[in-house]
Each structure stands twice: as C-alpha cells, then as structure tokens.
C-alpha positions in Angstrom: 141.3 -162.9 89.1 143.6 -159.9 88.3 142.1 -156.5 88.4 141.7 -154.7 85.1 144.6 -152.3 84.4 142.3 -149.5 83.5 140.4 -149.9 86.8 143.7 -149.8 88.7 144.5 -146.4 87.3 140.9 -145.2 87.4 140.7 -144.8 83.6 138.3 -145.7 80.8 139.5 -148.0 77.9 139.8 -145.0 75.5 142.3 -143.1 77.7 145.0 -141.2 75.9 148.8 -141.6 76.6 148.8 -138.3 78.5 145.8 -139.4 80.6 147.5 -142.7 81.4 150.7 -141.1 82.5 148.9 -138.5 84.6 146.8 -141.2 86.3 149.8 -143.3 87.0 151.7 -140.4 88.5 148.8 -139.7 90.8 148.5 -143.3 92.0 152.3 -143.6 92.4 152.5 -140.6 94.6 149.5 -141.7 96.6 150.9 -145.1 97.3 154.6 -144.3 97.3 156.5 -146.3 99.9 158.1 -143.2 101.4 154.6 -141.8 102.0 153.3 -145.1 103.4 156.2 -146.6 105.4 155.5 -150.2 106.5 152.1 -150.3 104.8 152.1 -153.5 102.7 148.7 -152.8 101.1 150.0 -149.4 99.9 153.1 -151.1 98.5 151.0 -153.7 96.7 148.9 -150.9 95.1 152.1 -149.1 94.2 153.3 -152.2 92.4 149.9 -152.8 90.7 149.8 -149.2 89.4 153.3 -149.6 88.0 152.4 -152.9 86.3 149.3 -151.4 84.8 151.4 -148.4 83.5 154.1 -150.7 82.1 151.5 -152.2 79.8 149.2 -149.3 79.0 152.0 -146.9 78.3 153.4 -149.2 75.6 151.4 -148.9 72.4 152.0 -152.5 71.3 151.4 -154.0 74.7 148.3 -151.9 75.2 146.9 -153.1 71.9 147.5 -156.7 72.9 145.9 -156.1 76.3 142.9 -154.4 74.8 142.3 -157.4 72.6 143.3 -160.3 74.9 143.3 -159.0 78.4 145.7 -160.3 81.1 146.1 -163.6 79.2 148.1 -161.8 76.5 150.9 -161.8 79.0 150.6 -165.2 80.6 153.7 -167.1 80.9 155.8 -164.0 81.3 154.3 -161.1 79.2 154.4 -157.7 80.8 156.0 -158.4 84.2 155.4 -162.1 83.9 152.2 -162.2 85.9 154.3 -162.3 89.1 154.2 -158.7 90.0 157.0 -156.1 89.9 159.8 -155.4 92.3 160.9 -151.9 93.4 164.0 -152.0 91.2 161.8 -152.6 88.1 159.7 -149.6 89.0 162.3 -147.0 89.9 164.7 -148.1 87.1 162.1 -147.9 84.4 159.7 -145.2 85.6 161.7 -143.1 88.0 161.3 -140.1 85.7 157.5 -140.2 86.1 157.9 -138.5 89.5 159.8 -135.6 88.1 163.0 -134.2 89.7 163.7 -135.5 93.1 161.2 -138.4 93.0 158.0 -136.4 93.0 158.6 -134.7 96.3 159.9 -137.8 98.0 163.4 -138.6 99.1 163.4 -141.8 97.0 162.9 -145.4 98.2 165.9 -146.5 100.2 168.1 -148.9 98.4 166.4 -148.7 95.0 167.6 -145.6 93.4 164.6 -143.2 93.9 167.3 -140.7 94.8 168.3 -141.7 98.3 170.2 -144.9 97.9 172.3 -147.0 95.6 170.6 -148.0 92.4 170.0 -151.8 92.1 171.6 -153.0 88.9 169.7 -155.4 86.7 171.4 -157.9 84.4 170.9 -157.7 80.6 167.9 -159.5 79.0 168.2 -162.4 76.7 165.9 -163.0 73.7 165.0 -166.3 72.1 162.4 -167.5 69.5 160.2 -170.5 70.1 158.5 -172.3 67.2 155.1 -173.8 68.0 152.9 -176.1 66.0 149.2 -175.3 65.7 148.5 -178.3 68.0 150.8 -176.9 70.7 149.2 -173.5 70.4 145.7 -175.0 70.7 146.5 -177.1 73.8 149.2 -175.1 75.5 152.6 -176.5 76.1 155.6 -176.5 78.4 158.9 -176.1 76.5 162.3 -176.9 78.0 164.8 -174.7 76.2 168.6 -174.6 76.6 169.7 -171.0 77.2 173.3 -169.6 77.3 173.4 -167.0 80.1 176.1 -165.3 82.1 176.2 -166.1 85.8 178.5 -164.8 88.6 181.4 -167.2 88.8 181.8 -169.2 92.0 184.4 -167.6 94.2 183.9 -164.1 92.8 183.8 -161.4 95.5 183.0 -157.7 95.2 184.0 -154.7 97.2 182.6 -151.2 97.4 183.5 -148.9 94.5 186.0 -146.3 95.5 184.9 -143.8 92.8 181.3 -143.4 94.1 181.9 -144.8 97.6 179.4 -147.6 96.9 176.5 -145.3 96.0 176.5 -146.1 92.3 176.1 -142.3 91.6 178.7 -139.6 91.1 177.7 -136.1 92.2 179.2 -133.0 90.7 178.7 -129.4 91.8 179.2 -126.7 89.2 179.3 -122.9 89.5 176.9 -121.3 86.9 175.5 -117.9 86.3 172.4 -119.1 88.1 174.5 -120.2 91.1 175.8 -123.6 92.3 174.1 -126.5 90.5 174.4 -130.1 91.6 174.1 -133.0 89.1 174.2 -136.7 89.5 175.3 -139.4 87.0 175.8 -143.1 87.0 179.2 -144.1 88.1 181.3 -145.1 85.1 183.6 -147.3 87.2 181.0 -149.7 88.5 178.2 -149.0 86.1 175.9 -147.9 89.0 176.1 -151.1 91.0 178.3 -149.5 93.7 180.6 -152.6 93.6 183.7 -153.7 91.7 185.3 -157.1 91.4 187.6 -157.8 94.3 188.5 -161.4 93.5 187.5 -163.7 90.6 188.5 -167.1 89.1 191.0 -167.0 86.2 188.3 -168.1 83.7 185.8 -165.4 84.6 185.5 -162.2 82.6 186.2 -158.7 83.9 182.9 -158.6 85.7 183.4 -161.9 87.4 181.0 -163.7 85.0 181.0 -167.1 83.3 179.0 -168.2 80.3 176.8 -171.2 81.3 174.1 -173.3 79.6 170.9 -173.8 81.5 167.7 -175.6 80.7 164.8 -173.2 81.3 161.2 -174.4 81.5 158.7 -172.1 79.7 155.0 -172.6 80.2 153.1 -171.3 77.1 149.4 -170.8 77.5 146.9 -172.0 74.9 145.9 -169.5 72.3 149.1 -167.5 71.9 149.6 -165.7 68.5 152.5 -165.4 66.2 154.7 -162.5 67.2 153.5 -162.4 70.9 156.4 -162.0 73.4 156.4 -163.7 76.8 158.8 -163.0 79.6 160.4 -165.4 82.0 161.5 -163.3 84.9 165.1 -163.7 86.2 166.4 -166.0 83.5 168.5 -163.4 81.7 172.1 -162.6 82.5 173.2 -162.1 86.1 174.2 -158.7 87.3 177.5 -158.2 89.2 177.5 -158.0 92.9 174.1 -158.2 94.6 172.2 -157.0 91.5 169.2 -158.9 90.1 169.2 -161.1 87.0 167.8 -159.9 83.7 164.8 -161.6 82.0 164.4 -164.1 79.2 162.1 -162.7 76.5 160.4 -165.4 74.4 159.1 -164.5 71.0 156.4 -166.9 69.6 156.6 -168.2 66.0 153.7 -170.2 64.7 154.6 -172.9 62.3 152.4 -173.5 59.2 150.0 -176.5 59.4 149.7 -178.9 56.5 145.9 -178.9 56.4 144.6 -176.1 58.7 144.7 -172.4 58.3 144.3 -170.1 61.3 142.2 -166.9 61.4 142.1 -165.5 64.9 140.6 -168.3 67.0 138.9 -170.0 64.1 140.4 -172.6 61.8 139.7 -173.4 58.2 139.9 -176.7 56.4 139.5 -177.3 52.6 137.7 -180.6 52.0 137.6 -181.9 48.4 134.9 -184.4 47.5 133.9 -186.2 44.2 130.8 -185.7 42.2 129.5 -189.0 43.5 130.1 -188.1 47.1 128.4 -184.8 46.7 125.4 -186.5 45.0 125.1 -189.6 47.2 126.5 -188.3 50.5 129.6 -189.7 52.3 131.5 -189.9 55.5 135.0 -188.4 55.6 137.7 -188.1 58.2 139.5 -184.8 58.7 142.3 -183.3 60.8 141.7 -181.1 63.8 144.1 -179.7 66.4 142.9 -182.3 68.9 143.0 -185.3 66.5 141.0 -186.6 63.6 137.2 -186.5 63.5 134.7 -188.0 61.1 132.1 -185.8 59.5 129.0 -186.6 57.5 128.4 -185.1 54.1 124.7 -185.0 53.2 123.5 -186.2 49.8 123.1 -183.3 47.4 125.8 -181.2 49.1 126.8 -178.2 46.9 130.3 -177.0 46.3 131.1 -174.1 48.5 129.1 -175.3 51.5 130.7 -174.5 54.8 130.3 -176.9 57.7 130.9 -175.4 61.1 132.4 -177.6 63.8 131.8 -175.8 67.1 134.6 -175.4 69.5 137.1 -177.3 67.3 139.3 -174.2 66.8 141.8 -172.4 69.0 141.0 -171.4 72.7 140.8 -167.7 73.3 143.8 -166.5 75.1 141.5 -164.2 77.0 139.4 -167.1 78.2 136.4 -166.3 76.0 135.7 -169.9 74.9 137.1 -171.7 71.8 136.9 -170.9 68.1 135.3 -173.1 65.5 136.6 -175.2 62.7 135.1 -174.2 59.3 135.1 -177.0 56.7 134.9 -175.7 53.2 133.3 -178.2 50.8 134.8 -178.2 47.3 133.4 -180.6 44.7 136.2 -181.8 42.6 135.6 -181.7 38.8 137.7 -184.3 36.9 139.8 -182.9 34.1 139.8 -186.0 32.0 137.0 -188.5 31.3 136.8 -191.9 29.7 134.6 -192.5 26.7 131.9 -194.1 28.9 132.0 -191.3 31.4 131.7 -188.7 28.6 128.7 -190.5 27.2 127.1 -190.6 30.7 127.4 -186.9 31.3 126.2 -186.1 27.8 123.2 -188.3 28.4 122.6 -186.6 31.8 123.0 -183.1 30.4 119.3 -182.9 29.5 118.1 -184.6 32.7 116.3 -182.2 35.0 118.1 -183.5 38.0 121.4 -182.2 36.6 120.0 -178.7 35.9 121.1 -176.0 38.5 118.1 -175.1 40.7 119.4 -173.0 43.6 117.1 -173.0 46.6 116.8 -170.4 49.4 119.1 -172.4 51.7 121.8 -172.4 49.1 123.5 -169.2 50.2 125.5 -166.9 47.9 129.2 -166.5 48.3 128.8 -163.2 50.1 126.3 -164.7 52.5 128.8 -167.5 53.3 131.5 -165.0 54.0 129.2 -163.1 56.3 128.4 -166.3 58.2 132.1 -167.1 58.6 132.5 -163.9 60.7 129.2 -164.0 62.6 
C-alpha cells in the first residue's frame, strides 16, 4: 500500500502551499542523490517526495487526492503510479532548490546543473468516453493513438553549438562584475544532439508519425473530468531523450435510466394505482444487470427503496455506493366512464382518505436519508 503523500512530506492534511513547498525542499535536500551517492533507499525517498509534491502542489490534483486518495490517479494519474524518474524531477522541480541546485552540483546527466538536460517528448491528450457500466466495473480500453517516433535509420551527433551539453553559457561584464548565465541551446533544444542522418520521409527532427494501439486500464469509480496518465506513450524525443506521456481525460456518458450522484445511483420507478395498493414485483436496471424488487402493498408515492452496494465502487476503496429507487405512483390523465364512477364511489370510502403514519416520512426527511 502506498504511503500517504502528507506523511511522506511530514505534513498535516490542512497544509498550505507555502508549507508544502518548504517541506518538499527540506526532504529533497535531505535525500538528494548528490548528498547520498549510491544509496538506493535515499534515491527512492527522493522520488517519493517529488511524487508527493507533484500532486500536493497542484490545486486540482490536491483536491482530487484529498477526496479519493491514491486511487484518484490509478491508471496513470499523477506520475502513473509507477514512480518518477530523475528527469521528471529535475525538469519540473529544479527551481525548488534555488540557484545552483540547492547547494549541490546537480545530478549528473539530468540537468541539475552539472550535466546535459534529458529532453522529454511532448505529451499527447485524448478523451475516452465511458458508460456507467464501464465506470462501475472498471475497463481496459484499446485506443489508436497517432504519435511521433524516431524513424528507423535516424542517427544523431553531438551539437556543435553547445558541445553536447544542451546549455549555452554566456559571461557578461556588468557594474557588479562578471556574471555568468546559462540558457537552453536553441540549436538542439537542450538535447545536446542534432540529426546526423535521417530517412527522406522523416521530419527535420528525424521523426515519423505512426499509429499505435495503446492499452489503457481504467479503474472502477473514475469520475467525469478525471485525467489519467499513461507514461511513455506520448511523442518520442530526439536522440536519447525519453518519450512524453499520454494524458487521458474521462468523459462519462449519460445513462438511459440511472443518474449518478457521487458513488450513489438514482432510479425513478413509476407504478400504477393498483400496483401501489396491491403490491407488485418489478424488474429494474442496475450497473451490474437487471434485478427484481418487491413493492409492498400500500406503498406511497415518494417512497425510496435503498439497494445496498448496487451503486458505483469508491475509487478510494471505501466500499460501493447504493442504488436509490424512487417510487412514483402514476396518476392517469384520462379515465373511462366506469373508472370515473369507481373513483367517485371510492371518494367517500375511509380507505381512500389520506392518513399519514409516522413511518411515512416527509420530503425533507427523505432527502436527509438519501445523504445519510
């Protein structure tokens, strides 16, 4: 089981953005690879701290994590549940250390200041439409994605502008003395490499557009608008860079009979006067198939039947929601002469006079029960 992000950074759940940043910087410096060379445990903690900060420093991701926990990012949210690599950390959070990598010389080969910055390919974004049944049960989708990959036969050589470092250093004379500044090399884009040879059908960066089928595992309980991430399924980077990611936005399709409210589902069931008075057995839809329910004799319109655990599984693993069946007694709009005579005759009958009992809850009590 993954450790809580707040615990990793030594914070409480109500921590402010400033406290989160300060706590991450402290952990990052403590477990920095340059300070702990060859210590795999320290490197793992360094990555865990960065993963926690990546989520908690983002207002939207933090809100989702506070509500759903780690399962809000299953299937690829955050860093895809597979941990971070050093390039992710230094490319996204390098500034957290301040100038010069927080007192360290940088992490060799990853751009902390002492080596060539590893270039990451661009991300791709797609939208996946899911039925309520797919959301309730979880699903694996195979999606065709158009992504750029390094063309076979493409070779790269060291960039002459930056001598393969990916950075261009300039020294300027100012009134404060000589100042040194570094910037990403505009020739190679920071990769330190340029195309040496490429096929005729490849673009200027040695890339070809290809179509690939990507398998996406979507956990049960996802919500509309949630974004998952499939690591490494974006566009390739030139040279020995790492591929970007595939960002998957979830879109929930409307259901013909069921309405979702969090993990609970609602179903409107219409019954006749005779079914309400005599009782009946009716078949209704659920996300796991049809079920038959019993309607007791004398059921009142507005009664709510709660079918336990027939809703949507919690994405945070806290059980399954309920299916709330709302009983509506259908009043016919037109009556035959015989029917009119029957109801006129019954109008004075004491059995047809409203006599609410204690168990016949008011509308507000029913609403309260729905959320209890």
